[in-house]
N, C-alpha and C positions, 0 to 999 in steps of 0.2 A: 235855921241858923247857918251862916256860912263861915264859921270860925275856921281860920287856917287855910281857906281856899283862896289862893293868891293868883290864879291864872286870869288872864285878861279875857273878859267876855266879848270884847270887840263889838258891843252894841247889837248882839244877835241872840236868838234863842239857842238852846243847847243843840237841837237838831240842825238848825241852820249853820251853826259854828262847826259842827262835826262834818257836815257835807262840804263846807267851804275848805276846811283843812285837808280833807281827803282829796278834793279837786286840786288844790294848790300843791300838795305832796306829789300827786300824779304828774302834774305839769313840771315840777322840779326834776323828777326822775327821768322823764322823757326828754326834756329840753336842756337839762343840766344847769340852767340859770333862769330866774324869772325876776321881773321887776314888780314890786308891790309897795304898800306903805310900810313904814318902819315897824309899827305895832304888829301888823300881820306877819312880817318877816320874823320877828322875834317869837311870835306864837308858833309859827310854822317850824322854826328850828327845834323847839321843844317837842313838837309833834313828830317830826320826821327823823330825828337822830336815833331814837330807839328802834324805829323801823329799819334803818340802815344797819344798826348793830345786829338786829335779828336776821338780816339777809346774809350775814357772814356764815351762818350755819345752814347749809342747804339741805333741809329735811322736809318731808311732807308737812309736818306739823308747823314748822316755821313759815312755809309758803302759805298755808291756810291762815295762819295768824296775820301775816302781812296783807293777804287778800281781804281779810275782814276790815282792815283799816283803809286800804286803797280802793277796793271795789273796781279794779281794772286789771284784766288779765295781761294786757300788753305791758303795763307798767311793772307788774310783778315779774314777768319774764325778763324784761330789760334789767330790772334790779338784781335778780339772782344770776343772770348770765354775765352782764358786762360790769356793772357797778361793784358787785361783791368782790370780783377779782382785783379791782383797783384799790379798794379800801381794806383789803384783807390784812395788811400789816399796820394799819392806822388804829391806834387804841381809842379813838374818839375824835370829836371835833371835825365832823365830815363836811360841815357847811361853813360858809363865810358870808357875812353881811357887810355890804359896802354902802355907806350912805350916799345919796345923790341929792340933786337940787330939789327944792320943794315943788309940788305940783302947782301949775298955774291956776287951775280952777278954784281950789279951796285951800291952797297953801299947805297941804298935808306933807309931812316928811316922807320922802320916798327912799327906797332902798333896793339894792340888787342883792338877792340871795342866790348863792351858787354852790355847787359841789366843789370842794377844795381840789380834788385830784384831777378835775377836768379843766382847770385854768392853766394855760401854758405860760402866761405872763409871770405870775407869781412863782410858779414851780421852777422856772429857769433862773430867776434871781437868787433863790435860796441855794442852788447848787453852785452858782458862780461866786457868791459872796461868802463861801465857807471859810476863806482865809481871814483871820482875825489879827489885828495889830494892837499893841498896847501903847497907849499914849500916856506920857508922864509929864507932869509939870516940873519944869526945871528952873534953876536960877538963871544967872547971867550966862552960864555955859551953853544952854540950849538956845537962848536968844541970840548969842553970838554966832552959832552955827547957822541959824536961820537967816541971819543977815548976810552971811558969806554966801550961802547957797542961792539966795534970791538973785543977786546980780549975775552970777554965772549962768543961771537959767535964762535971764533976759538977754545976755550977750550971745549965748548960743542960738537963741531964737532969732536974733537979728542977723547973725552971721550965716545961718543956714540958708535963707532965701537968696542971699547975695551969691553964695557958692553955687547954688542950683542955677541961678540966672547965668553965671559965667559958663557953667558946664553946658547949659542949653544953647547959649549963643555961639560958643566955640565950634562945635561940630557943624552947625548950620552954616557959619561963615567960612570955615576952612574947607569943608568937603566939596562944595561946588567950585571953589577957587582952584583947588588942586586938580579936579577933573577937567576944568576948562584950560588950565595951564598945561597939563600933560598933552592933550591933543594939539594945542598951539605949539608947544615945543617940538613935537614930532613933525608938524608941518614945516616948522622953520628948519629943522635938521634935513628933511627931505628936499626942501627948497635949496639949501646950501649944497647938498650933494648933486642936485641936478644942474647947478650952474657951473 
């Protein structure tokens, strides 16, 4: 009987499923992100998160326990050396699953599973958007302020390019004219003295 056993069998025998999860976990640790089906990604997250938690405690026992799951010395070394230092302060949730387009051949739902601490795109956004603003619904007072602010922004946007155009044209037009006029004036003065 399989009462209460809710994990996904993924259409495989137990030995095949364990080998596949071990290989996928090894690939995730070495490459930091892999693309697979959504069902396999969800199963892999359940498989690899306890392994990552175990890697925080660098003892011989935890290394042997992790090796029994991964069966790859290089992956164990990478996990305990590099990844464990990055996830040391994170209390859980080491992986992220991002859904992608369906696969062309069989229309299977595809997903990208990655280690959270190794993604530079999402990590930078969290630090920059730490500032939080409060928005409140207001009556006529806030609507009136919005109406007043909008035309000012439009007018300043229209005036700014005109001012820049004038600034750009003025030095270009005046600078050569003054340089040309100065030598011409000197020549005229010299010609008058010579006569």
